[in-house]
C-alpha positions in Angstrom: -5.0 33.4 -23.5 -1.9 33.5 -21.2 0.8 31.1 -21.9 1.8 30.4 -18.2 4.6 28.1 -19.0 6.3 30.8 -21.3 6.1 33.6 -19.1 9.1 35.6 -19.1 9.2 36.5 -14.9 12.1 38.3 -12.9 13.0 37.0 -9.3 15.3 37.9 -6.7 18.6 36.5 -6.7 18.9 34.1 -3.9 20.2 30.4 -2.9 18.2 28.0 -4.2 18.8 24.1 -4.6 20.0 23.1 -8.2 17.1 21.4 -10.5 19.5 18.5 -10.9 21.5 18.4 -8.0 21.4 15.1 -6.0 22.7 14.0 -2.2 22.2 13.8 1.2 21.2 16.9 3.5 20.2 17.0 7.0 17.4 17.2 8.5 16.4 19.7 11.4 13.9 19.7 13.8 13.1 23.5 14.6 10.6 26.7 14.4 11.9 29.2 11.8 10.3 31.9 9.8 10.5 31.1 6.3 10.6 33.3 2.9 6.8 33.9 2.2 6.1 32.4 -1.4 3.2 34.7 -3.0 3.3 38.4 -1.6 1.4 38.4 1.5 1.1 35.0 2.1 0.8 33.9 5.6 3.7 32.6 7.5 2.7 29.3 9.7 3.8 29.5 13.5 3.1 26.1 14.6 5.8 23.7 13.4 4.9 20.1 12.4 4.5 17.7 15.7 7.5 15.0 14.5 9.5 14.0 11.4 7.9 11.9 8.8 7.8 8.0 9.2 10.0 6.8 5.8 8.9 3.2 4.7 9.4 0.8 1.8 6.8 2.4 -0.2 5.7 6.4 0.3 3.3 8.6 -0.9 2.5 12.4 -1.4 -1.1 12.8 -1.7 -3.0 15.6 -2.9 -6.9 16.1 -4.0 -9.8 18.3 -4.7 -7.3 21.3 -5.2 -9.9 23.2 -7.3 -7.7 25.9 -8.5 -5.9 26.6 -4.8 -2.6 26.7 -6.3 -1.7 30.0 -4.8 -2.5 28.9 -1.7 -4.4 30.8 1.2 -2.4 34.1 -0.3 -5.7 36.2 0.5 -3.5 39.5 0.1 -1.6 38.9 -2.5 -0.7 42.2 -4.5 -3.0 44.3 -2.4 -1.7 48.0 -2.2 1.5 48.5 -0.1 -0.4 50.4 2.5 -3.0 48.3 3.0 -0.4 45.3 3.1 1.2 47.3 6.1 -2.4 48.2 8.0 -2.8 44.5 10.2 -0.8 41.3 11.4 -2.4 39.1 8.7 -2.9 36.1 10.7 -5.5 35.0 8.3 -5.1 31.2 6.6 -1.6 31.2 7.9 -2.1 27.6 8.3 -2.2 27.6 4.2 0.1 30.0 2.9 2.5 28.2 0.5 1.8 28.2 -3.3 2.0 25.4 -6.0 5.7 26.3 -6.5 6.7 25.9 -3.0 5.0 22.4 -4.0 7.2 22.1 -7.0 10.1 22.4 -4.7 9.2 20.0 -2.3 8.1 17.4 -4.2 12.0 17.5 -5.8 13.4 17.7 -1.9 11.5 14.5 -1.5 12.2 12.6 -4.3 15.8 13.4 -3.4 14.9 12.4 0.3 13.7 9.0 -1.0 16.5 8.2 -3.2 19.2 9.0 -0.6 16.9 6.5 1.7 16.7 3.8 -1.0 12.7 4.0 -0.9 10.1 4.8 -3.3 7.9 8.0 -3.1 4.9 8.0 -5.5 3.1 11.0 -5.8 -0.8 11.1 -6.1 -3.6 13.4 -7.3 -7.1 12.3 -7.4 -9.0 15.6 -9.5 -11.1 18.1 -9.1 -8.6 20.8 -10.1 -11.5 23.2 -11.3 -14.4 25.4 -9.4 -13.6 27.3 -6.8 -10.8 29.8 -7.0 -10.2 32.8 -9.5 -7.3 31.6 -10.8 -9.3 28.6 -12.1 -12.6 30.3 -12.5 -11.8 33.4 -13.9 -9.8 32.3 -17.1 -11.5 31.2 -20.2 -12.1 28.1 -20.7 -12.1 27.7 -17.0 -8.7 26.2 -15.5 -7.1 27.5 -18.9 -4.1 28.7 -17.0 -4.5 26.8 -13.7 -3.9 23.6 -15.0 -0.2 24.7 -17.0 0.3 25.8 -13.5 -0.6 22.6 -11.7 1.6 20.5 -14.6 4.6 21.3 -13.0 4.7 19.0 -10.8 5.7 15.2 -11.9 2.9 13.7 -10.7 3.2 9.6 -10.8 -0.3 8.7 -11.0 -3.5 11.0 -11.1 -7.3 10.2 -11.7 -10.3 12.3 -12.8 -12.4 14.7 -10.9 -16.3 15.3 -11.4 -15.5 19.2 -11.9 -13.4 17.9 -15.1 -16.8 16.7 -16.7 -19.5 18.9 -16.0 -18.7 21.6 -19.2 -17.7 19.8 -22.5 -15.1 22.1 -23.2 -13.3 21.6 -19.9 -13.7 17.9 -20.8 -12.2 18.0 -24.0 -9.4 20.3 -22.8 -8.4 17.8 -19.9 -8.8 14.7 -22.9 -6.6 16.9 -25.4 -4.1 18.9 -23.3 -3.9 17.6 -19.8 -4.1 13.7 -20.4 -1.4 14.0 -22.8 1.0 16.1 -20.3 0.6 13.0 -18.1 0.5 9.7 -20.8 -0.6 6.3 -18.8 -0.1 8.2 -15.3 -3.4 9.8 -16.2 -5.9 6.8 -14.9 -9.8 7.1 -15.9 -10.6 3.0 -15.6 -14.5 4.4 -16.1 -14.7 7.5 -17.8 -14.6 8.0 -21.1 -15.3 10.7 -24.4 -16.3 11.1 -27.5 -13.1 11.6 -29.6 -14.2 13.9 -32.2 -12.3 12.4 -34.9 -14.0 9.0 -34.8 -17.5 9.9 -33.0 -16.9 7.0 -30.9 -16.2 6.6 -26.9 -12.6 6.5 -26.0 -10.9 6.4 -22.5 -9.7 9.5 -21.3 -6.4 8.5 -19.9 -5.4 4.8 -19.6 -7.7 2.1 -18.3 -5.1 0.9 -16.1 -1.4 0.9 -15.3 1.2 -1.8 -14.6 4.4 -0.4 -13.3 7.7 -0.7 -11.7 9.1 1.5 -9.0 12.4 3.0 -9.0 13.6 -0.1 -6.5 11.3 -2.8 -8.2 8.2 -2.9 -6.8 5.4 -3.9 -9.5 2.1 -2.1 -8.9 -1.2 -2.5 -10.7 -3.2 1.1 -10.2 -6.6 1.6 -11.2 -8.2 4.8 -11.1 -12.2 5.3 -10.5 -14.5 7.8 -10.6 -17.7 8.1 -8.0 -20.9 7.0 -9.8 -21.2 10.4 -11.1 -24.0 11.2 -13.3 -24.3 15.1 -13.5 -21.7 15.0 -16.6 -22.4 16.9 -20.1 -23.2 14.4 -23.0 -19.8 14.2 -24.5 -18.8 12.0 -21.4 -19.7 8.9 -20.3 -19.1 7.6 -16.4 -19.4 3.8 -16.2 -21.2 2.3 -13.0 -18.4 0.7 -10.8 -20.8 -2.4 -10.1 -20.6 -2.4 -14.2 -16.7 -1.9 -14.3 -15.7 -4.4 -12.0 -17.9 -7.0 -14.6 -15.9 -6.4 -17.5 -13.1 -8.6 -19.0 -10.3 -5.9 -19.4 -10.6 -5.3 -15.5 -10.5 -8.6 -14.1 -7.9 -9.7 -16.8 -6.3 -7.0 -15.2 -6.7 -8.0 -11.6 -5.4 -11.3 -13.0 -2.6 -10.3 -14.7 0.0 -12.9 -15.8 2.7 -10.9 -14.5 3.7 -10.3 -10.8 2.2 -7.8 -8.8 3.4 -6.8 -5.7 0.3 -4.0 -4.7 -2.6 -2.9 -6.1 -2.8 0.7 -6.2 -6.6 1.8 -6.5 -7.1 5.6 -6.6 -9.8 8.2 -7.9 -12.1 10.8 -7.2 -14.3 8.8 -4.8 -14.9 8.6 -0.8 -12.4 5.9 0.6 -14.8 5.4 3.2 -17.2 2.9 1.9 -19.9 3.3 3.8 -20.2 6.8 2.6 -23.4 6.6 0.0 -21.7 7.8 -3.0 -18.2 5.6 -2.3 -17.8 3.0 -4.7 -14.1 1.5 -3.5 -16.0 -1.2 -1.5 -17.0 -3.0 -4.5 -13.8 -2.2 -6.0 -12.0 -4.0 -3.0 -14.1 -6.7 -2.8 -13.5 -7.6 -6.4 -10.1 -7.7 -6.1 -10.0 -9.2 -2.7 -12.0 -12.0 -4.1 -10.1 -12.6 -6.8 -6.7 -11.8 -4.9 -6.9 -12.5 -1.5 -3.1 -12.3 -0.1 -2.2 -8.7 -2.6 -2.1 -5.6 -0.3 -4.2 -2.9 -1.8 -4.1 0.9 -1.1 -6.4 3.2 -1.8 -6.3 7.5 -2.2 -9.6 9.0 -2.6 -11.3 12.9 -2.4 -14.5 14.6 -3.1 -15.8 14.5 0.2 -13.1 17.5 1.3 -12.0 15.8 4.4 -9.2 14.2 6.2 -9.7 10.5 6.9 -7.7 7.0 6.8 -9.6 4.1 6.7 -8.6 0.1 7.6 -10.0 -2.6 4.8 -8.1 -5.5 6.1 -4.7 -6.3 7.5 -3.0 -5.6 3.8 -5.5 -3.0 2.7 -6.2 0.8 3.8 -6.9 4.0 2.3 -6.4 7.8 2.5 -8.2 11.0 1.8 -6.0 14.4 2.1 -8.7 17.1 2.1 -9.4 20.0 -0.1 -8.0 23.3 -1.7 -4.4 22.8 -1.1 -4.9 22.8 2.6 -4.1 19.6 3.4 -1.3 17.3 1.7 -1.2 13.6 2.7 1.6 11.4 3.6 1.3 7.8 3.7 4.0 5.1 4.2 3.9 1.1 4.2 6.7 -1.4 5.0 6.6 -5.2 4.9 5.7 -5.7 1.1 6.9 -9.0 -0.2 8.8 -8.5 -3.5 11.2 -11.0 -5.1 12.3 -7.5 -7.2 12.7 -4.7 -4.6 16.2 -3.9 -4.7 15.7 -1.0 -1.6 15.3 -0.8 2.1 12.2 -1.8 3.9 13.6 0.5 6.8 15.3 3.1 5.8 17.8 4.6 8.7 18.0 7.8 10.0 14.6 8.4 9.9 11.5 7.0 11.4 9.7 4.0 10.0 6.3 3.0 10.1 5.1 0.9 12.7 1.5 0.5 13.4 -0.6 -2.6 12.0 -3.7 -2.0 9.8 -5.8 -2.6 12.7 -8.9 0.0 13.4 -8.1 1.6 16.8 -10.4 4.9 17.1 -14.2 4.6 17.1 -14.9 5.3 13.5 -17.5 3.6 11.7 -16.8 0.7 9.8 -15.0 0.8 6.6 -18.3 -1.0 5.2 -16.5 -3.2 3.0 -16.9 -7.4 3.4 -14.0 -8.5 5.0 -12.1 -11.2 3.1 -10.2 -13.5 4.5 -6.4 -13.0 4.0 -3.8 -15.5 4.4 -1.9 -15.5 7.5 -0.6 -12.7 9.7 0.8 -9.7 7.8 3.9 -8.3 7.6 2.9 -4.8 6.6 2.9 -1.5 8.8 2.1 1.7 8.2 1.8 5.4 9.1 -0.2 8.1 7.5 0.1 12.2 8.5 -1.8 15.4 7.0 0.9 18.2 6.1 -0.7 21.7 6.7 -0.1 23.6 3.6 2.7 26.2 4.3 6.4 26.3 3.9 7.4 26.1 7.7 5.9 22.1 7.4 7.5 22.2 3.8 10.8 23.0 5.2 10.7 20.9 8.1 10.0 17.5 6.6 12.2 18.4 3.3 15.7 17.2 2.8 18.0 19.8 4.7 15.3 21.3 5.9 17.1 24.8 5.6 15.0 27.6 3.9 18.0 28.8 1.8 18.2 24.9 0.5 14.3 24.6 0.5 13.7 26.7 -3.5 14.2 24.8 -6.4 14.4 27.3 -9.5 11.9 25.1 -10.7 9.6 26.2 -8.1 10.5 29.9 -7.7 9.5 30.0 -11.6 6.2 28.6 -11.0 5.6 31.1 -7.9 6.2 33.9 -10.4 3.7 32.6 -12.6 1.0 32.3 -10.1 1.5 36.0 -9.0 1.7 37.3 -12.9 -1.2 35.0 -13.7 -3.2 36.8 -10.8 -2.1 40.2 -12.5 -3.3 39.4 -16.0 -6.7 38.2 -14.3 -7.1 41.2 -11.8 -7.8 39.0 -9.2 -6.6 41.8 -7.0 -9.2 43.8 -7.8 -10.5 45.3 -4.1 -14.6 45.4 -4.0 -14.7 46.3 -0.4 -13.1 45.5 3.1 -15.2 42.9 4.9 -15.8 44.4 8.5 -16.0 40.7 10.3 -15.5 37.5 9.4 -18.2 35.3 8.4 -18.0 31.5 8.3 -20.1 29.0 7.2 -20.6 26.4 10.3 -18.2 27.9 13.2 -21.2 29.5 14.4 -25.1 28.9 14.9 -27.4 29.4 11.7 -28.0 33.4 11.5 -25.6 34.1 14.6 -23.3 36.8 14.3 -20.4 35.8 12.3 -22.1 33.1 10.2 -22.0 33.9 6.4 -25.4 33.2 5.9 -26.5 36.1 7.9 -24.5 38.3 5.5 -26.3 36.2 2.9 -29.3 37.3 4.0 -28.4 40.9 4.6 -26.9 41.2 1.0 -29.7 39.5 -0.8 -32.3 41.6 0.2 -30.0 45.0 -0.6 -29.2 43.6 -3.9 -31.3 41.1 -5.5 -33.8 43.8 -6.6 -35.9 44.4 -9.6 -36.5 48.4 -10.2 -39.7 48.1 -12.1 -41.0 46.0 -8.7 -38.7 46.9 -6.4 -41.6 48.4 -4.1 -43.5 44.8 -4.4 -42.6 42.8 -1.4 -40.6 39.6 -2.0 -39.1 36.6 -0.5 -35.9 35.6 -1.7 -34.7 32.0 -1.0 -31.4 30.3 -2.2 -29.9 27.0 -1.1 -26.8 27.2 1.3 -24.9 25.0 -0.8 -24.2 28.3 -3.4 -21.4 29.2 -0.3 -18.3 27.5 -1.1 -16.2 29.1 1.5 -15.8 31.4 4.6 -15.4 35.2 4.1 -12.7 36.7 6.5 -12.6 40.2 8.0 -10.3 42.3 5.3 -10.2 42.9 1.9 -13.1 41.2 -0.3 -11.6 40.8 -3.9 -12.2 39.7 -7.5 -10.5 36.3 -6.2 -12.9 36.3 -3.0 -16.1 36.4 -5.0 -14.9 32.9 -6.7 -13.5 31.6 -3.4 -16.9 32.2 -1.7 -19.7 32.2 -3.9 -18.3 30.7 -7.4 -21.4 29.4 -9.0 -23.8 31.4 -11.9 -26.7 30.6 -10.4 -29.3 33.2 -11.7 -32.5 34.6 -10.0 -36.0 34.0 -10.7 -39.8 34.7 -9.6 -43.1 33.9 -9.7 -45.0 37.1 -9.2 -47.8 38.0 -7.0 -47.8 34.6 -4.7 -50.1 34.7 -1.7 -48.6 35.4 1.2 -49.9 32.7 3.3 -48.7 30.1 0.5 -45.5 31.7 -0.5 -44.3 32.0 3.7 -44.6 28.1 3.6 -42.2 27.3 0.5 -39.2 27.9 2.7 -40.0 25.3 5.3 -40.9 22.7 3.1 -38.0 23.1 1.4 -36.1 22.5 4.6 -37.5 19.5 5.3 -37.2 17.6 2.0 -34.2 16.5 0.3 -31.5 18.8 -0.8 -31.7 20.3 -4.0 -29.7 18.7 -6.8 -28.7 20.7 -10.0 -29.7 18.6 -13.3 -27.1 18.4 -16.4 -29.9 19.7 -18.2 -29.5 22.7 -16.9 -26.0 22.9 -17.3 -25.0 24.2 -13.8 -22.3 22.6 -12.2 -23.5 20.6 -9.2 -21.4 21.5 -6.7 -22.4 20.4 -3.4 -21.4 19.4 -0.3 -25.0 17.1 0.2 -23.4 14.7 -2.4 -21.0 13.9 -0.3 -22.9 12.7 2.3 -23.0 15.7 4.3 -25.8 17.8 5.4 -24.0 21.3 5.8 -21.2 22.7 4.2 -18.3 22.0 5.1 -16.5 23.7 7.6 -13.8 25.5 5.1 -11.5 27.2 7.6 -8.4 25.6 8.4 -10.2 23.0 7.0 -12.0 21.8 10.3 -14.7 19.1 8.2 -16.8 16.8 10.0 -20.2 15.3 9.1 -23.5 16.5 10.8 -24.9 14.5 13.3 -27.5 12.8 11.3 -24.9 11.6 8.6 -21.6 11.3 10.9 -22.5 7.3 11.1 -22.2 7.2 7.4 -19.0 9.2 7.1 -16.7 7.5 9.6 -14.1 10.3 10.6 -15.0 12.5 12.9 -13.4 15.8 14.6 -13.1 17.2 18.1 -15.5 19.6 19.3 -14.1 21.9 22.1 -15.8 20.1 24.6 -14.5 16.5 23.6 -11.6 15.1 25.3 -8.3 15.0 22.9 -4.9 14.1 23.7 -2.1 15.5 21.4 0.9 14.2 21.2 3.8 16.6 22.6 5.9 18.6 20.8 9.6 17.8 20.9 10.4 21.5 19.8 8.8 24.7 21.4 5.5 25.0 20.9 4.0 28.1 20.1 0.1 28.8 21.3 -2.1 26.5 18.7 -4.2 27.9 16.0 -7.4 26.8 14.9 -7.2 24.4 12.6 -8.1 20.5 11.7 -8.5 18.1 14.5 -8.7 14.5 12.9 -9.6 11.3 14.0 -9.8 8.5 11.6 -9.4 4.5 11.8 -5.7 4.8 13.1 -6.7 7.4 16.2 -6.3 10.9 17.1 -2.3 11.0 15.7 -2.8 11.9 12.1 -2.5 15.7 12.1 1.2 17.0 11.1 0.6 20.0 12.9 -1.6 20.2 16.2 -4.8 22.6 16.5 -7.4 23.8 18.3 -10.9 22.7 17.2 -13.5 24.9 15.7 -16.7 24.5 16.5 -19.2 23.0 14.0 -23.2 23.6 13.6 -25.3 22.1 11.2 -27.1 24.4 8.6 -30.2 24.2 6.7 -30.8 23.4 3.0 -31.9 26.9 2.6 -32.4 30.5 3.7 -34.7 32.9 2.8 -34.6 37.1 2.6 -37.4 39.7 3.2 -37.4 42.9 1.4 -39.3 45.7 0.9 -42.1 44.7 3.6 -44.6 46.9 5.3 -43.4 48.5 8.2 -45.9 46.8 9.7 -48.4 43.5 9.2 -47.8 41.6 6.8 -48.3 41.6 3.0 -51.0 39.8 0.8 -49.1 38.7 -1.9 -45.0 38.6 -2.4 -43.1 38.1 -5.5 -41.4 35.1 -4.8 -37.6 34.5 -5.7 -35.6 31.9 -6.1 -32.6 30.0 -7.8 -33.1 29.2 -11.0 -32.3 25.4 -10.9 -35.1 24.7 -8.2 -38.3 26.3 -9.8 -39.6 23.7 -12.0 -38.1 20.7 -9.9 -38.6 21.9 -6.1 -40.3 25.3 -5.8 -43.2 24.1 -7.9 -43.7 21.2 -5.9 -43.4 23.2 -2.8 -46.3 25.8 -3.6 -48.2 22.7 -4.6 -47.9 21.4 -1.3 -48.7 24.9 0.5 -51.8 24.7 -1.7 -50.7 26.7 -4.6 -51.2 26.1 -8.4 -48.5 26.9 -10.2 -46.7 25.8 -13.7 -43.1 26.2 -14.8 -44.7 28.6 -17.5 -45.4 31.2 -14.1 -41.7 31.1 -14.1 -39.6 34.0 -15.2 -36.0 35.9 -14.5 -36.4 38.5 -11.7 -33.5 39.8 -12.9 -30.9 40.2 -15.7 -29.7 36.5 -16.2 -26.4 37.6 -15.9 -26.7 38.8 -12.5 -26.5 35.6 -10.1 -25.2 33.9 -7.3 -21.6 35.0 -8.0 -22.4 38.9 -8.4 -24.5 39.4 -5.4 -21.9 39.9 -2.3 -19.3 42.0 -5.0 -22.6 44.0 -5.5 -23.3 44.2 -1.9 -19.3 45.3 -1.2 -19.3 48.2 -3.3 -22.1 49.8 -2.1 -21.5 48.8 1.6 -18.2 47.9 2.3 -16.3 51.1 1.1 -15.4 51.9 4.7 -11.5 51.9 5.3 -10.7 51.4 1.2 -8.2 50.8 0.3 -6.8 50.1 3.7 -8.7 47.4 4.9 -8.6 46.1 8.5 -7.7 42.5 8.4 -9.0 40.0 10.6 -7.2 36.6 12.4 -9.6 34.3 10.7 -12.2 31.9 11.3 -11.6 30.5 14.9 -10.5 33.7 16.3 -12.8 36.2 18.2 -13.8 38.8 16.1 
């Protein structure tokens, strides 16, 4: 296994910020071309709209990184002739890598020190599943976690993706949690310690600490009520957690508390069905009515900001190293605070915790607080690119932006990608295919490609001439596929799961043909922990379609928008954007967010990407007769839906089948992670290795 932290790497000699230096540097506000981090990573062309508002207490928040520590560097280490073949506009909004973030966090910590304010770094989990850098290693995350650990977080919490597989959970317990010590807070997640055979907390139950400038904080880290964990771990339901004596004693802690900081892999908007923040808020507020509560969440992969009451708000910061969340607040009453409430020379937060937009209520019981609040807030969603980072960093000049530590991490990522062979080229995708920016099965919708690829590659050679229906759930697709090189890394990004193909032979067509409609009319199919297949679908997040991944325009569909709160403007909606104070290049497609504070949260303005709902399942037909319909078909489906979903659907259609009728259609090692590479190797060989590259989702092909 690659010992990332001990890699001997070479990097070009340049001018970097010293890791130990400290001192004031001047901010600037103009567009510049910045040096690329990973080879082939795209330069952003639109700068942030304004400097950040710095308050008494400030936060940088990451969540749901899922191994995307390389950023959206889709062209990394391709042959030189390929790198010269196009304009490389894909994913330019998110081209920074984890090394750039390491440098940025050091810059921002220095800036906070110069301003006399506190800055806390927070992460709310899900480090695995979704990118080759994490998924191509054994165990999953063995390399990416070591890279992740180069950021000196103040608080972290665990995600559900750390709990599906026992090996990963024990790695989190034995290695990752030890790196961060009491800063890794897992208030409701325990693991069986092999040495004792007893359950114990993976991290700390809570953390009471004092910031650099004297704020006294009580922190909890609470995972939503997840049930798909392996049997070596235990997730305590939040309604039980808030009754436990240790939790109540921590809330009523005898030492002074200036702020409750509640983080977790947990939707911040309590009206989302999987969120448990409402229970936490109500319990804390009921016992401590006058102490501010600040929450940071995750899991739904969206940008959102929620107002709970006049002294309580919450932030959620997207996914996949596309978004870096920023929050700041001033007005915290503390007898021990020794910093600045209103730091000079920078904008300060000015917005009261009052909901201003027509989003769904936070959903928590509004307990009263005594008297008017002096607290003011700001929030911002930063695009994950070097232009954003250099704009907001201390000094804001590219030559002072990089630290040696950040550059070392960048080079470690490059070396890790080489070792994992992530740039191995399968073929050239001829166009861009998106999850939700086009109607289902329309040209450019990824499920039209899925339908074609399944029919071409999921073939039992001994039954190849027998007509077959192949049914898969749309949730196995996790990201868009952009025109250009389709690599080993992309196979994890687009379809990371290892769902095998099973079948029932010789099913009457008039029965088999009803199954798709029955499945789509029912609940979305969830994976059982007994199958040892990870349950990773956006339906668990209370969304009815895969979230828009490109440039992360993520939104609930019309059926569930009322429950989730944050909305996105579609092209027909009205949107008033704040004017830029510097020259403004044409807007790129991307996030356009509305939350409880309104529509000015996106740090970089974008044009909106259309959103279309997608069904639960899709079907591919293969080997059908040239005319007419077959009498019987092989009914092929994913292994985790057979017994619990397909068999009941067949019964509803008039069939009489049991689990004993199910067997593998092809080798079980050929999975949903296999069929797109197989298709690309056979049908996408034109222009290899010099693949023409498209602009990305939101642009015309």
